Backbone as CSV, one residue per row, in Angstrom:
resi,resn,N_x,N_y,N_z,CA_x,CA_y,CA_z,C_x,C_y,C_z
1,MET,0.792,-1.158,0.036,0.191,0.093,-0.141,0.961,1.138,0.015
2,MET,2.032,1.050,1.099,2.783,2.558,0.856,3.389,2.612,-0.358
3,THR,3.643,1.838,-1.354,3.905,1.874,-2.686,3.094,2.870,-3.480
4,ALA,1.796,2.641,-3.420,1.027,3.095,-4.175,1.054,4.794,-3.555
5,ALA,0.600,4.910,-2.448,0.961,6.232,-1.651,2.061,6.915,-2.064
6,HIS,3.307,6.238,-2.197,4.383,7.052,-2.501,4.497,7.333,-4.052
7,THR,3.616,6.577,-5.082,3.478,6.681,-6.547,2.643,8.074,-6.616
8,LEU,1.388,7.989,-5.697,0.543,9.057,-5.800,1.206,10.367,-5.193
9,ARG,2.219,10.474,-4.114,2.829,11.647,-3.569,3.829,12.101,-4.762
10,ASP,4.734,11.347,-5.212,5.322,11.860,-6.233,4.735,12.551,-7.534
11,ALA,3.693,11.956,-8.021,2.657,12.322,-8.687,1.738,13.986,-8.473
12,VAL,1.634,13.901,-7.420,0.935,15.264,-7.014,2.117,16.087,-6.557
13,LEU,3.159,15.894,-6.029,4.353,17.166,-6.047,4.588,17.473,-7.697
14,GLN,4.433,17.007,-8.501,4.449,17.532,-9.779,3.444,18.619,-10.423
15,LEU,2.595,18.698,-9.280,1.171,19.432,-9.755,1.718,20.520,-9.429
16,PRO,1.073,22.334,-10.105,1.382,23.109,-9.596,0.941,23.722,-8.525
17,GLU,1.650,24.638,-7.595,1.456,24.691,-6.081,-0.120,25.145,-5.683
18,GLU,-0.771,25.863,-6.719,-2.040,25.995,-6.452,-3.134,24.602,-6.164
19,ASP,-2.783,23.905,-7.103,-3.393,22.386,-7.204,-3.134,21.677,-5.924
20,ARG,-1.771,21.678,-5.425,-1.317,21.030,-4.527,-2.110,21.439,-3.154
21,ALA,-1.926,22.783,-3.060,-2.692,23.534,-1.918,-4.342,23.135,-1.762
22,TRP,-4.825,22.942,-3.190,-6.302,22.624,-3.001,-6.425,21.158,-2.593
23,LEU,-5.566,20.569,-3.048,-5.735,19.008,-3.038,-5.194,18.509,-1.307
24,ALA,-4.381,19.242,-0.989,-3.985,19.138,0.361,-5.256,19.630,1.269
25,ALA,-5.784,20.536,1.127,-6.900,20.904,2.025,-7.897,19.955,1.931
26,GLU,-8.606,19.572,0.544,-9.246,18.183,0.357,-9.199,17.123,1.151
27,ILE,-7.774,16.918,1.295,-7.513,15.458,2.232,-7.817,15.779,3.972
28,LEU,-7.156,16.916,4.215,-7.043,17.280,5.325,-8.706,17.461,6.162
29,ALA,-9.761,17.779,4.755,-10.939,17.953,5.414,-11.593,16.547,5.450
30,SER,-10.931,15.694,4.477,-11.504,14.242,4.711,-11.380,13.730,5.753
31,LEU,-10.522,14.151,6.588,-9.549,13.434,8.003,-10.798,14.117,9.270
32,GLU,-11.265,15.178,8.819,-12.046,15.665,10.055,-13.238,15.157,10.193
33,GLY,-14.009,14.195,9.698,-15.195,13.868,9.566,-16.264,15.018,9.297
34,PRO,-17.579,14.410,9.645,-18.751,15.156,8.990,-18.608,16.687,9.609
35,ALA,-18.805,17.517,8.905,-19.069,19.007,9.491,-20.340,19.179,10.361
36,ASP,-20.369,19.962,11.445,-21.364,20.276,12.530,-22.414,20.666,11.710
37,ALA,-23.642,20.322,11.894,-24.766,20.792,11.178,-25.009,22.212,11.409
38,GLY,-24.787,22.671,12.909,-24.981,24.188,13.202,-23.803,25.004,12.854
39,VAL,-22.797,24.454,12.458,-21.624,25.486,12.603,-21.536,26.660,11.668
40,GLU,-21.939,26.479,10.458,-22.226,27.580,9.516,-23.165,28.517,9.882
41,ALA,-24.312,27.982,10.452,-25.175,29.345,11.162,-24.625,30.089,12.042
42,ALA,-23.779,29.333,12.975,-23.219,29.825,14.240,-22.153,30.950,13.877
43,TRP,-21.281,30.550,12.727,-20.146,31.611,12.323,-20.844,32.662,11.462
44,GLU,-22.125,32.410,10.855,-22.605,33.826,10.335,-23.156,34.864,11.479
45,GLU,-23.973,34.150,12.297,-24.328,34.692,13.754,-23.194,35.742,14.026
46,GLU,-22.070,34.970,14.240,-20.961,35.688,15.301,-20.176,36.738,14.172
47,ILE,-20.487,36.534,12.878,-19.576,37.519,11.890,-20.533,38.811,12.079
48,ASP,-21.829,38.664,11.808,-22.669,39.628,11.921,-22.825,40.541,13.398
49,ARG,-22.321,39.675,14.554,-22.460,40.354,15.895,-21.066,41.023,15.717
50,ARG,-20.184,40.622,15.106,-18.823,41.451,15.340,-18.753,42.637,14.045
51,VAL,-19.793,42.510,13.311,-19.650,43.470,12.226,-20.644,44.765,12.896
52,ALA,-21.610,44.172,13.590,-22.670,45.399,14.162,-21.823,45.960,15.384
53,GLU,-21.096,45.286,16.320,-20.252,45.806,17.291,-18.969,47.070,16.483
54,ILE,-18.292,46.655,15.391,-17.578,47.496,14.672,-18.494,48.612,14.235
55,GLU,-19.338,48.403,13.595,-19.916,49.581,13.156,-20.910,50.416,14.180
56,SER,-21.090,50.116,15.228,-21.612,50.987,16.246,-20.694,51.717,17.032
57,GLY,-19.377,51.225,17.080,-18.218,52.013,17.878,-17.893,51.146,19.062
58,ALA,-18.671,50.200,19.280,-18.648,49.371,20.527,-17.425,48.993,20.760
59,VAL,-16.321,48.708,19.897,-15.218,48.041,19.808,-14.054,48.629,19.191
60,GLU,-12.929,48.711,19.396,-12.193,49.326,18.727,-10.730,48.546,17.969
61,LEU,-11.205,49.095,16.791,-9.825,47.905,16.078,-8.683,48.748,15.849
62,LEU,-7.595,47.739,15.950,-6.364,48.006,16.280,-5.526,47.496,15.274
63,ASP,-4.595,48.689,14.687,-3.744,48.497,13.608,-2.594,47.332,14.076
64,TRP,-2.448,46.195,12.894,-1.646,44.822,12.967,-0.422,45.202,13.899
65,GLN,0.388,46.456,13.344,1.392,46.552,14.021,1.431,47.143,15.242
66,VAL,0.383,47.421,15.743,0.248,47.722,17.267,0.171,46.393,18.102
67,VAL,-0.593,45.547,17.625,-0.858,44.091,18.105,0.293,43.399,18.029
68,LYS,0.981,43.470,16.751,2.705,42.662,16.881,3.152,43.096,17.901
69,ALA,3.094,44.572,18.460,4.228,45.204,19.124,3.748,44.699,20.741
70,GLN,2.452,44.547,20.764,2.012,44.585,22.127,2.305,42.886,22.550
71,LEU,2.004,42.112,21.427,2.396,40.670,21.462,3.903,40.598,22.008
72,ALA,4.391,40.743,21.160,6.066,40.899,21.413,6.590,41.464,22.367
73,GLU,5.955,42.369,23.401,6.438,42.843,24.683,5.859,42.235,25.608
74,LYS,4.605,41.308,25.509,4.439,40.665,26.522,5.036,39.178,26.195
75,LEU,5.668,38.712,25.207,6.529,37.503,25.089,7.532,38.021,25.919
76,HIS,8.358,39.349,25.623,9.597,39.273,26.299,9.362,39.427,27.858
77,LYS,8.104,39.382,28.293,8.166,39.732,29.897,7.750,38.522,30.119
78,SER,7.360,37.508,29.537,7.256,35.876,30.337,8.448,35.505,30.380
């Protein structure tokens, strides 16, 4: 069986990067089992909630450079 897997791997490695990335994602997804039926709706709700918080001004968005600096500072204190 490993011979077939090695042959397949060798063939896949000849594909363009974009095709390999798609195939890798598909293979990983096949190992995760069936999707939770409510997960898509829950994510939609969460996205809507976060967008509403941003639009209302209830939360403050930070620039990535600021967040990165804060994380670096916390890591150096640990």
